[in-house]
VOBA-1610 file (N, C-alpha, C; in pm, whole numbers, padded with zeros to 5 digits, always signed):
BEGIN
Unk+00085-00119+00000Unk+00000+00000+00000Unk+00088+00124+00000Unk+00030+00237-00039Unk+00101+00364-00037Unk+00083+00431+00099Unk+00189+00494+00147Unk+00185+00564+00275Unk+00285+00679+00271Unk+00256+00782+00347Unk+00348+00895+00363Unk+00427+00872+00491Unk+00560+00860+00477Unk+00645+00829+00591Unk+00759+00929+00602Unk+00814+00936+00722Unk+00935+01016+00743Unk+01044+00925+00798Unk+01166+00947+00749Unk+01283+00874+00797Unk+01374+00964+00880Unk+01342+01093+00880Unk+01417+01191+00960Unk+01324+01306+00991Unk+01353+01378+01098Unk+01274+01496+01133Unk+01321+01614+01050Unk+01225+01702+01017Unk+01263+01818+00937Unk+01143+01887+00875Unk+01167+01957+00764Unk+01063+02031+00696Unk+00976+01942+00610Unk+00884+02000+00535Unk+00793+01922+00451Unk+00865+01830+00353Unk+00990+01862+00320Unk+01065+01780+00224Unk+01094+01639+00277Unk+01082+01615+00409Unk+01110+01480+00462Unk+00992+01386+00442Unk+00877+01438+00400Unk+00759+01354+00377Unk+00779+01275+00248Unk+00775+01144+00257Unk+00803+01058+00142Unk+00686+00964+00115Unk+00646+00954-00011Unk+00544+00858-00052Unk+00614+00726-00081Unk+00573+00620-00010Unk+00641+00492-00021Unk+00540+00378-00034Unk+00590+00265-00081Unk+00516+00141-00079Unk+00557+00063+00046Unk+00460+00032+00131Unk+00489-00042+00254Unk+00387-00155+00267Unk+00414-00248+00357Unk+00322-00359+00379Unk+00194-00310+00445Unk+00084-00369+00404Unk-00044-00337+00466Unk-00043-00390+00611Unk-00082-00307+00708Unk-00080-00354+00846Unk-00184-00463+00871Unk-00157-00547+00968Unk-00248-00655+01008Unk-00305-00618+01145Unk-00438-00611+01159Unk-00495-00570+01287Unk-00472-00674+01396Unk-00442-00626+01517Unk-00432-00713+01634Unk-00572-00754+01678Unk-00578-00835+01781Unk-00707-00891+01825Unk-00809-00783+01860Unk-00762-00669+01913Unk-00853-00563+01957Unk-00855-00445+01859Unk-00811-00469+01736Unk-00801-00362+01638Unk-00891-00386+01517Unk-00911-00279+01441Unk-00975-00289+01309Unk-00876-00240+01204Unk-00890-00290+01084Unk-00814-00239+00970Unk-00908-00149+00891Unk-00867-00025+00874Unk-00950+00075+00805Unk-00891+00103+00667Unk-00974+00088+00566Unk-00939+00132+00432Unk-00963+00283+00429Unk-00855+00360+00429Unk-00863+00504+00450Unk-00906+00576+00322Unk-01006+00661+00336Unk-01049+00746+00226Unk-00995+00888+00242Unk-00985+00935+00366Unk-00937+01072+00389Unk-00872+01081+00527Unk-00778+01173+00537Unk-00707+01196+00663Unk-00698+01346+00688Unk-00730+01389+00807Unk-00714+01529+00842Unk-00568+01564+00859Unk-00538+01692+00841Unk-00403+01745+00865Unk-00411+01833+00988Unk-00335+01797+01091Unk-00342+01865+01220Unk-00209+01930+01258Unk-00214+02031+01347Unk-00088+02090+01394Unk+00009+01988+01452Unk-00044+01884+01518Unk+00045+01784+01577Unk+00123+01709+01469Unk+00067+01697+01349Unk+00139+01632+01239Unk+00268+01709+01208Unk+00257+01840+01207Unk+00373+01923+01179Unk+00476+01912+01292Unk+00427+01912+01416Unk+00516+01900+01532Unk+00592+01768+01528Unk+00521+01660+01494Unk+00585+01529+01485Unk+00687+01527+01371Unk+00647+01581+01257Unk+00739+01583+01142Unk+00867+01659+01174Unk+00854+01770+01245Unk+00971+01852+01278Unk+01054+01792+01391Unk+00988+01708+01475Unk+01057+01660+01595Unk+01081+01771+01694Unk+00993+01872+01694Unk+01016+01995+01771Unk+00964+01989+01914Unk+00892+01883+01950Unk+00840+01870+02085Unk+00915+01761+02160Unk+00988+01801+02263Unk+01061+01702+02342Unk+00966+01604+02408Unk+00846+01652+02444Unk+00748+01566+02510Unk+00699+01454+02419Unk+00695+01481+02287Unk+00650+01381+02191Unk+00765+01300+02133Unk+00877+01366+02111Unk+00985+01305+02034Unk+01036+01176+02096Unk+01035+01170+02229Unk+01091+01051+02295Unk+01010+00926+02262Unk+00880+00944+02227Unk+00793+00830+02202Unk+00790+00789+02055Unk+00860+00863+01970Unk+00852+00840+01826Unk+00967+00753+01777Unk+00935+00658+01690Unk+01035+00571+01631Unk+01032+00586+01480Unk+01144+00619+01422Unk+01154+00636+01277Unk+01200+00506+01212Unk+01156+00480+01085Unk+01060+00560+01008Unk+00918+00542+01061Unk+00833+00638+01032Unk+00695+00628+01079Unk+00600+00693+00980Unk+00475+00650+00985Unk+00368+00706+00902Unk+00293+00810+00983Unk+00277+00929+00927Unk+00208+01037+00997Unk+00056+01025+00982Unk-00015+01109+01056Unk-00159+01122+01040Unk-00240+01067+01156Unk-00324+01153+01218Unk-00404+01109+01332Unk-00549+01156+01322Unk-00603+01145+01204Unk-00745+01169+01175Unk-00778+01079+01058Unk-00875+00992+01071Unk-00904+00901+00960Unk-01053+00883+00942Unk-01093+00870+00816Unk-01228+00830+00781Unk-01217+00728+00668Unk-01292+00618+00682Unk-01283+00513+00581Unk-01378+00400+00609Unk-01342+00283+00560Unk-01430+00167+00566Unk-01357+00052+00635Unk-01428-00020+00720Unk-01368-00133+00790Unk-01336-00244+00690Unk-01209-00280+00682Unk-01162-00382+00589Unk-01144-00518+00658Unk-01111-00514+00787Unk-01092-00638+00864Unk-01109-00605+01012Unk-01146-00705+01091Unk-01164-00685+01235Unk-01086-00792+01311Unk-01026-00753+01424Unk-00958-00848+01510Unk-01058-00940+01577Unk-01009-01054+01624Unk-01099-01157+01676Unk-01174-01114+01802Unk-01123-01014+01874Unk-01189-00970+01996Unk-01282-00850+01975Unk-01289-00802+01854Unk-01366-00680+01825Unk-01513-00713+01806Unk-01597-00637+01874Unk-01742-00644+01854Unk-01792-00505+01818Unk-01906-00498+01755Unk-01965-00368+01724Unk-01933-00314+01587Unk-01838-00376+01517Unk-01806-00335+01380Unk-01817-00453+01286Unk-01860-00424+01162Unk-01868-00526+01059Unk-01789-00480+00938Unk-01749-00574+00855Unk-01681-00537+00732Unk-01770-00445+00650Unk-01711-00340+00598Unk-01786-00246+00516Unk-01844-00128+00592Unk-01837-00129+00725Unk-01887-00015+00803Unk-01806+00110+00769Unk-01874+00222+00751Unk-01808+00351+00733Unk-01778+00409+00871Unk-01651+00437+00897Unk-01609+00477+01032Unk-01521+00602+01027Unk-01505+00661+01144Unk-01409+00771+01159Unk-01349+00763+01298Unk-01226+00816+01313Unk-01162+00809+01443Unk-01015+00846+01433Unk-00941+00808+01538Unk-00799+00844+01544Unk-00715+00718+01554Unk-00616+00702+01466Unk-00526+00586+01473Unk-00447+00585+01603Unk-00380+00473+01629Unk-00295+00463+01747Unk-00187+00571+01743Unk-00159+00628+01858Unk-00055+00732+01863Unk+00044+00701+01973Unk+00174+00688+01945Unk+00228+00681+01808Unk+00208+00542+01752Unk+00202+00531+01622Unk+00179+00401+01561Unk+00155+00416+01413Unk+00065+00335+01359Unk+00033+00341+01217Unk-00056+00460+01190Unk-00003+00563+01125Unk-00080+00682+01100Unk-00176+00667+00984Unk-00254+00773+00960Unk-00361+00769+00860Unk-00324+00833+00727Unk-00199+00879+00710Unk-00154+00924+00579Unk-00119+00800+00498Unk-00214+00715+00477Unk-00187+00585+00414Unk-00316+00527+00359Unk-00302+00429+00270Unk-00420+00366+00212Unk-00493+00277+00312Unk-00422+00229+00413Unk-00484+00147+00518Unk-00417+00182+00651Unk-00493+00173+00759Unk-00433+00184+00891Unk-00503+00087+00986Unk-00425+00030+01077Unk-00479-00056+01182Unk-00478+00023+01311Unk-00588+00014+01386Unk-00599+00092+01510Unk-00693+00022+01607Unk-00679+00056+01734Unk-00770+00005+01834Unk-00913+00037+01796Unk-01001-00061+01803Unk-01141-00040+01768Unk-01205+00066+01858Unk-01156+00078+01981Unk-01212+00174+02076Unk-01186+00318+02037Unk-01100+00341+01940Unk-01068+00476+01895Unk-01148+00518+01771Unk-01243+00432+01729Unk-01325+00459+01611Unk-01472+00441+01643Unk-01556+00506+01563Unk-01701+00492+01572Unk-01758+00502+01431Unk-01884+00467+01415Unk-01949+00486+01286Unk-01949+00635+01253Unk-01912+00668+01131Unk-01902+00809+01093Unk-02040+00871+01081Unk-02049+01003+01095Unk-02178+01070+01073Unk-02232+01038+00933Unk-02357+01001+00927Unk-02417+00959+00799Unk-02423+01074+00699Unk-02439+01195+00749Unk-02458+01309+00659Unk-02328+01363+00601Unk-02215+01313+00648Unk-02087+01363+00602Unk-02022+01269+00501Unk-01952+01328+00407Unk-01865+01249+00319Unk-01744+01203+00400Unk-01666+01113+00345Unk-01543+01072+00413Unk-01449+01192+00431Unk-01442+01277+00329Unk-01354+01393+00339Unk-01395+01483+00454Unk-01525+01507+00468Unk-01574+01591+00577Unk-01554+01522+00712Unk-01581+01393+00717Unk-01569+01319+00843Unk-01425+01319+00894Unk-01328+01318+00802Unk-01188+01317+00843Unk-01146+01447+00911Unk-01228+01551+00898Unk-01196+01679+00960Unk-01234+01684+01108Unk-01302+01581+01157Unk-01362+01589+01291Unk-01283+01524+01404Unk-01234+01400+01392Unk-01199+01323+01512Unk-01102+01388+01609Unk-00982+01425+01565Unk-00883+01473+01660Unk-00924+01606+01722Unk-00965+01702+01638Unk-01009+01831+01692Unk-01133+01815+01778Unk-01226+01730+01732Unk-01348+01708+01808Unk-01323+01645+01943Unk-01238+01543+01946Unk-01207+01478+02072Unk-01128+01569+02165Unk-01042+01653+02109Unk-00969+01749+02190Unk-01066+01846+02258Unk-01163+01896+02180Unk-01263+01987+02237Unk-01351+01916+02339Unk-01396+01796+02306Unk-01487+01722+02394Unk-01420+01687+02527Unk-01296+01639+02520Unk-01223+01605+02642Unk-01209+01727+02732Unk-01173+01840+02673Unk-01152+01962+02751Unk-01282+02014+02812Unk-01389+02012+02734Unk-01517+02066+02781Unk-01580+01981+02890Unk-01587+01852+02867Unk-01673+01767+02950Unk-01597+01677+03047Unk-01477+01633+03012Unk-01398+01551+03103Unk-01331+01639+03208Unk-01254+01738+03160Unk-01180+01824+03252Unk-01258+01949+03292Unk-01337+02005+03199Unk-01412+02127+03228Unk-01544+02103+03298Unk-01595+01980+03292Unk-01720+01943+03362Unk-01834+02038+03328Unk-01841+02080+03201Unk-01940+02178+03158Unk-02082+02122+03173Unk-02170+02205+03228Unk-02309+02168+03251Unk-02403+02265+03179Unk-02527+02221+03147Unk-02625+02311+03085Unk-02645+02436+03171Unk-02654+02551+03105Unk-02677+02676+03175Unk-02552+02746+03224Unk-02437+02680+03218Unk-02314+02744+03261Unk-02261+02838+03154Unk-02174+02929+03198Unk-02111+03026+03109Unk-01968+02982+03081Unk-01931+02980+02953Unk-01797+02939+02913Unk-01735+03044+02824Unk-01607+03073+02849Unk-01527+03158+02762Unk-01432+03069+02685Unk-01437+03076+02551Unk-01350+02995+02466Unk-01254+03088+02394Unk-01125+03073+02423Unk-01022+03153+02357Unk-00974+03077+02234Unk-00960+03150+02123Unk-00928+03083+01997Unk-01049+03009+01944Unk-01165+03073+01954Unk-01292+03005+01927Unk-01320+02981+01780Unk-01243+03040+01690Unk-01269+03018+01547Unk-01175+02915+01487Unk-01086+02858+01565Unk-00994+02758+01516Unk-01058+02621+01506Unk-00978+02521+01469Unk-01032+02387+01451Unk-01093+02330+01577Unk-01021+02338+01688Unk-01072+02290+01816Unk-01177+02385+01870Unk-01147+02515+01865Unk-01238+02614+01922Unk-01373+02618+01855Unk-01376+02607+01722Unk-01503+02611+01650Unk-01594+02495+01686Unk-01536+02377+01703Unk-01616+02262+01747Unk-01656+02277+01893Unk-01566+02333+01975Unk-01599+02353+02116Unk-01718+02447+02132Unk-01722+02554+02052Unk-01837+02645+02056Unk-01966+02569+02031Unk-01965+02485+01929Unk-02088+02414+01890Unk-02126+02305+01989Unk-02027+02232+02040Unk-02057+02130+02140Unk-02115+02194+02267Unk-02055+02306+02309Unk-02102+02373+02430Unk-02245+02424+02412Unk-02274+02482+02296Unk-02409+02530+02269Unk-02508+02414+02263Unk-02467+02304+02201Unk-02556+02188+02192Unk-02590+02132+02329Unk-02501+02152+02426Unk-02524+02104+02562Unk-02589+02209+02652Unk-02628+02322+02592Unk-02705+02421+02668Unk-02624+02524+02743Unk-02498+02546+02706Unk-02415+02646+02773Unk-02429+02783+02706Unk-02391+02886+02779Unk-02383+03022+02726Unk-02238+03044+02686Unk-02215+03075+02558Unk-02080+03073+02503Unk-02032+03213+02467Unk-01914+03248+02521Unk-01843+03370+02485Unk-01717+03327+02411Unk-01696+03380+02292Unk-01580+03338+02213Unk-01490+03455+02178Unk-01360+03432+02182Unk-01264+03533+02137Unk-01198+03487+02008Unk-01172+03584+01921Unk-01105+03557+01793Unk-01057+03689+01737Unk-01007+03689+01615Unk-00968+03814+01549Unk-01091+03879+01487Unk-01078+04006+01452Unk-01193+04084+01405Unk-01260+04021+01283Unk-01181+03965+01193Unk-01237+03909+01071Unk-01317+03782+01089Unk-01308+03722+01207Unk-01378+03596+01233Unk-01499+03612+01326Unk-01534+03734+01363Unk-01643+03755+01458Unk-01777+03706+01403Unk-01806+03740+01277Unk-01933+03695+01218Unk-01938+03543+01207Unk-01823+03482+01176Unk-01817+03336+01169Unk-01851+03274+01304Unk-01799+03333+01412Unk-01831+03282+01546Unk-01980+03293+01576Unk-02040+03402+01532Unk-02185+03417+01553Unk-02261+03310+01476Unk-02214+03279+01355Unk-02278+03174+01276Unk-02269+03038+01346Unk-02159+03015+01417Unk-02143+02890+01490Unk-02232+02883+01614Unk-02286+02998+01655Unk-02379+02998+01767Unk-02331+03067+01892Unk-02213+03131+01889Unk-02163+03199+02008Unk-02260+03310+02051Unk-02283+03320+02180Unk-02375+03421+02234Unk-02309+03559+02240Unk-02180+03562+02269Unk-02103+03685+02269Unk-01972+03659+02197Unk-01922+03760+02125Unk-01794+03746+02055Unk-01706+03866+02089Unk-01576+03843+02096Unk-01480+03949+02129Unk-01359+03940+02038Unk-01311+04057+01998Unk-01186+04067+01922Unk-01072+04074+02022Unk-00992+03970+02031Unk-00889+03965+02134Unk-00780+04069+02114Unk-00770+04124+01991Unk-00666+04224+01966Unk-00707+04363+02016Unk-00835+04394+02011Unk-00878+04529+02047Unk-00961+04534+02175Unk-01000+04421+02227Unk-01083+04416+02348Unk-01014+04332+02455Unk-01021+04379+02577Unk-00962+04307+02689Unk-01068+04219+02754Unk-01050+04089+02742Unk-01149+03997+02794Unk-01167+04013+02943Unk-01060+04049+03013Unk-01070+04064+03159Unk-01157+04183+03200Unk-01178+04276+03105Unk-01264+04392+03134Unk-01409+04368+03093Unk-01433+04272+03004Unk-01566+04255+02946Unk-01640+04130+02993Unk-01569+04027+03032Unk-01634+03902+03074Unk-01636+03893+03226Unk-01742+03834+03278Unk-01758+03819+03423Unk-01829+03689+03454Unk-01804+03638+03573Unk-01880+03524+03628Unk-01886+03405+03532Unk-01769+03367+03481Unk-01759+03254+03390Unk-01731+03126+03469Unk-01802+03019+03436Unk-01780+02891+03504Unk-01657+02818+03451Unk-01631+02835+03321Unk-01522+02761+03257Unk-01455+02849+03153Unk-01322+02853+03158Unk-01243+02913+03050Unk-01171+02800+02978Unk-01187+02795+02846Unk-01118+02697+02763Unk-01017+02768+02676Unk-00889+02742+02700Unk-00782+02796+02617Unk-00761+02702+02499Unk-00823+02739+02385Unk-00811+02660+02264Unk-00726+02730+02160Unk-00669+02843+02195Unk-00582+02916+02103Unk-00443+02856+02107Unk-00363+02889+02007Unk-00226+02838+02001Unk-00129+02928+02076Unk-00179+03038+02132Unk-00093+03131+02207Unk-00048+03064+02337Unk+00080+03066+02361Unk+00134+03007+02483Unk+00195+03120+02566Unk+00114+03175+02657Unk+00154+03292+02734Unk+00087+03283+02871Unk+00165+03258+02975Unk+00106+03243+03107Unk+00050+03374+03162Unk+00103+03488+03117Unk+00047+03616+03158Unk-00096+03630+03106Unk-00123+03583+02984Unk-00258+03586+02930Unk-00349+03489+03006Unk-00294+03377+03048Unk-00373+03284+03129Unk-00419+03350+03259Unk-00329+03424+03323Unk-00364+03492+03448Unk-00480+03589+03426Unk-00476+03662+03316Unk-00586+03755+03285Unk-00717+03680+03267Unk-00713+03566+03198Unk-00835+03489+03173Unk-00891+03432+03303Unk-00805+03394+03394Unk-00850+03336+03521Unk-00930+03438+03602Unk-00901+03567+03583Unk-00973+03670+03659Unk-01122+03675+03625Unk-01163+03623+03510Unk-01305+03629+03473Unk-01384+03511+03529Unk-01315+03415+03591Unk-01383+03298+03645Unk-01461+03331+03771Unk-01569+03258+03791Unk-01636+03258+03920Unk-01546+03191+04022Unk-01571+03216+04149Unk-01502+03141+04253Unk-01537+02993+04236Unk-01436+02909+04234Unk-01460+02767+04213Unk-01469+02728+04067Unk-01440+02821+03975Unk-01446+02790+03833Unk-01329+02703+03788Unk-01326+02674+03658Unk-01224+02585+03604Unk-01159+02650+03482Unk-01025+02644+03478Unk-00950+02690+03362Unk-00888+02567+03298Unk-00919+02545+03169Unk-00869+02428+03098Unk-00792+02474+02974Unk-00673+02419+02955Unk-00594+02447+02836Unk-00568+02319+02760Unk-00579+02325+02628Unk-00545+02210+02545Unk-00396+02212+02507Unk-00324+02317+02549Unk-00181+02327+02519Unk-00102+02253+02627Unk-00106+02123+02619Unk-00049+02041+02726Unk+00104+02048+02730Unk+00164+02100+02625Unk+00310+02113+02621Unk+00360+02239+02689Unk+00269+02321+02741Unk+00305+02450+02802Unk+00250+02454+02944Unk+00336+02430+03040Unk+00294+02415+03179Unk+00251+02547+03241Unk+00166+02540+03342Unk+00129+02657+03421Unk+00251+02703+03502Unk+00275+02833+03509Unk+00384+02883+03593Unk+00330+02923+03730Unk+00418+02974+03813Unk+00380+03007+03951Unk+00270+03113+03956Unk+00275+03209+03863Unk+00173+03315+03861Unk+00035+03258+03831Unk+00028+03160+03742Unk-00100+03096+03710Unk-00152+03020+03832Unk-00066+02944+03896Unk-00108+02870+04016Unk-00156+02965+04126Unk-00088+03079+04141Unk-00130+03178+04240Unk-00267+03235+04206Unk-00287+03269+04079Unk-00416+03324+04036Unk-00529+03223+04058Unk-00503+03096+04030Unk-00603+02993+04051Unk-00637+02980+04199Unk-00536+02983+04284Unk-00559+02972+04428Unk-00642+03089+04479Unk-00610+03208+04432Unk-00683+03326+04475Unk-00830+03321+04435Unk-00859+03255+04324Unk-00996+03240+04276Unk-01065+03117+04335Unk-00989+03034+04404Unk-01046+02907+04446Unk-01084+02823+04326Unk-01005+02840+04218Unk-01036+02775+04091Unk-00944+02656+04067Unk-00981+02574+03968Unk-00904+02458+03929Unk-00841+02481+03793Unk-00716+02441+03776Unk-00649+02450+03647Unk-00620+02312+03593Unk-00647+02291+03466Unk-00628+02159+03404Unk-00559+02173+03269Unk-00459+02087+03245Unk-00404+02069+03111Unk-00471+01945+03052Unk-00547+01964+02947Unk-00636+01860+02896Unk-00572+01781+02784Unk-00531+01659+02815Unk-00478+01568+02714Unk-00594+01495+02647Unk-00587+01488+02514Unk-00692+01424+02435Unk-00717+01279+02479Unk-00843+01244+02493Unk-00880+01106+02525Unk-00969+01051+02412Unk-00918+00959+02331Unk-00996+00906+02218Unk-01093+00798+02262Unk-01219+00835+02281Unk-01319+00740+02328Unk-01429+00720+02223Unk-01460+00595+02199Unk-01561+00561+02099Unk-01696+00624+02130Unk-01736+00624+02258Unk-01867+00678+02293Unk-01876+00828+02267Unk-01765+00899+02280Unk-01766+01042+02250Unk-01775+01066+02100Unk-01702+00988+02022Unk-01713+00999+01877Unk-01855+00970+01830Unk-01920+00871+01892Unk-02057+00837+01856Unk-02152+00951+01890Unk-02132+01015+02006Unk-02219+01127+02043Unk-02197+01247+01953Unk-02073+01272+01914Unk-02046+01379+01819Unk-02116+01353+01686Unk-02112+01227+01641Unk-02177+01192+01515Unk-02328+01218+01523Unk-02389+01189+01637Unk-02532+01214+01654Unk-02563+01363+01643Unk-02479+01446+01705Unk-02501+01591+01699Unk-02485+01643+01556Unk-02387+01589+01484Unk-02365+01631+01346Unk-02483+01589+01258Unk-02527+01464+01273Unk-02639+01416+01192Unk-02770+01489+01226Unk-02780+01539+01347Unk-02899+01614+01387Unk-02894+01760+01341Unk-02785+01799+01275Unk-02772+01935+01225Unk-02733+02036+01331Unk-02684+01991+01445Unk-02651+02082+01555Unk-02504+02121+01555Unk-02425+02055+01473Unk-02283+02086+01462Unk-02245+02088+01314Unk-02182+02197+01271Unk-02133+02209+01134Unk-01988+02164+01127Unk-01951+02108+01013Unk-01813+02069+00989Unk-01763+02145+00867Unk-01656+02218+00886Unk-01604+02301+00778Unk-01470+02250+00730Unk-01464+02217+00601Unk-01338+02176+00538Unk-01283+02295+00461Unk-01156+02324+00482Unk-01093+02436+00413Unk-01046+02396+00274Unk-00936+02322+00267Unk-00884+02275+00139Unk-00860+02126+00145Unk-00873+02063+00029Unk-00851+01920+00017Unk-00734+01898-00079Unk-00638+01817-00036Unk-00520+01788-00115Unk-00514+01638-00143Unk-00474+01597-00265Unk-00448+01455-00285Unk-00329+01413-00200Unk-00322+01284-00168Unk-00217+01234-00079Unk-00077+01273-00128Unk-00057+01273-00259Unk+00076+01302-00313Unk+00118+01447-00289Unk+00023+01534-00256Unk+00054+01675-00230Unk+00061+01705-00080Unk+00096+01606-00002Unk+00100+01623+00143Unk+00197+01733+00185Unk+00309+01748+00115Unk+00405+01852+00152Unk+00343+01990+00137Unk+00264+02009+00030Unk+00196+02138+00011Unk+00097+02164+00123Unk+00026+02059+00166Unk-00068+02074+00277Unk+00006+02115+00404Unk+00122+02058+00428Unk+00199+02094+00547Unk+00252+02237+00538Unk+00284+02281+00418Unk+00330+02420+00403Unk+00215+02517+00427Unk+00096+02476+00392Unk-00021+02563+00410Unk-00066+02564+00556Unk-00047+02455+00626Unk-00102+02438+00760Unk-00066+02549+00857Unk+00059+02598+00862Unk+00090+02699+00964Unk+00042+02840+00931Unk-00005+02864+00809Unk-00033+03002+00768Unk-00158+03059+00831Unk-00257+02973+00859Unk-00381+03020+00919Unk-00469+03101+00825Unk-00439+03097+00694Unk-00514+03178+00598Unk-00641+03108+00549Unk-00655+02980+00577Unk-00771+02906+00530Unk-00861+02872+00648Unk-00987+02910+00637Unk-01083+02874+00741Unk-01127+02729+00718Unk-01128+02651+00823Unk-01168+02512+00810Unk-01048+02419+00803Unk-01075+02291+00812Unk-00971+02190+00823Unk-00908+02157+00688Unk-00779+02135+00689Unk-00709+02082+00572Unk-00721+01930+00576Unk-00752+01871+00461Unk-00775+01726+00454Unk-00698+01667+00337Unk-00641+01549+00359Unk-00577+01473+00252Unk-00678+01372+00197Unk-00696+01372+00066Unk-00783+01274+00001Unk-00698+01155-00040Unk-00723+01040+00023Unk-00649+00918-00007Unk-00718+00841-00120Unk-00850+00839-00115Unk-00934+00779-00221Unk-01051+00871-00247Unk-01108+00864-00366Unk-01229+00938-00396Unk-01345+00884-00313Unk-01433+00973-00269Unk-01546+00931-00187Unk-01637+00829-00259Unk-01642+00840-00391Unk-01732+00750-00465Unk-01662+00623-00510Unk-01537+00602-00469Unk-01469+00478-00504Unk-01532+00362-00429Unk-01554+00251-00496Unk-01618+00137-00434Unk-01535+00085-00318Unk-01602+00059-00205Unk-01532+00004-00087Unk-01491-00138-00114
//
């Protein structure tokens, strides 16, 4: 099968299209015939080898990609709940066999039936960002109906889904973004929107139950400002797990009687299934920015850091109408 692999860390030029053996699923795994794979910031970090926290766990050569949508090609002997031909979406094992490939084997618990209303290309835009948002909101943030949440970086891949998940669960959502994305946030359902460049969130937001840091900005001074808008006993959650809280953040949390959490993604089948239900019910929109054929993966990686495209970048491994 064809796969995109790296033999060394570096720029987009290290991405190589190769012929490799098709993986064989273990007893608790499924083999997915991949139709599309999302392109995520973590893919770039892995390719560059720029995160010490990740690099120690990586073994070269390796296949990149941690967003997949496709069809079940084979099931391990211990797997229940999936049949051959099922259309699924989810996240491959990390680190392990990535989804920049024609096939990937992964734990069955990391996949669910894909939303019926989405194409494979659209479905591939959801799993990693969706699970990152879901874990932060409901596992660590303990968000409840009627609560107030401030989402920083609300127009990004994780933030945009977080806005919609929070609204679907009955929360009041305040989102921050740049001026050009304010109308987009309103379309996603945000109750209040703020331009983080010209407005100070600490002056405008009050009595927030949960702050979700979904932006890529890594600045503990900004975290301290955001913590000031929390209610006593509120929760501050960041998805930037590679950037630890400093002493000033811990002090601010203590003064508020608040909790601080670094939210590591948890790939759970039941959460993917619930996300699919919300999408099929029309309560969550999925936005794809650009689609690249697998052979143009380097171009996709060059585009990924620019932030000029709204919506997810996706690699097309097979045409959606290709027979399973």
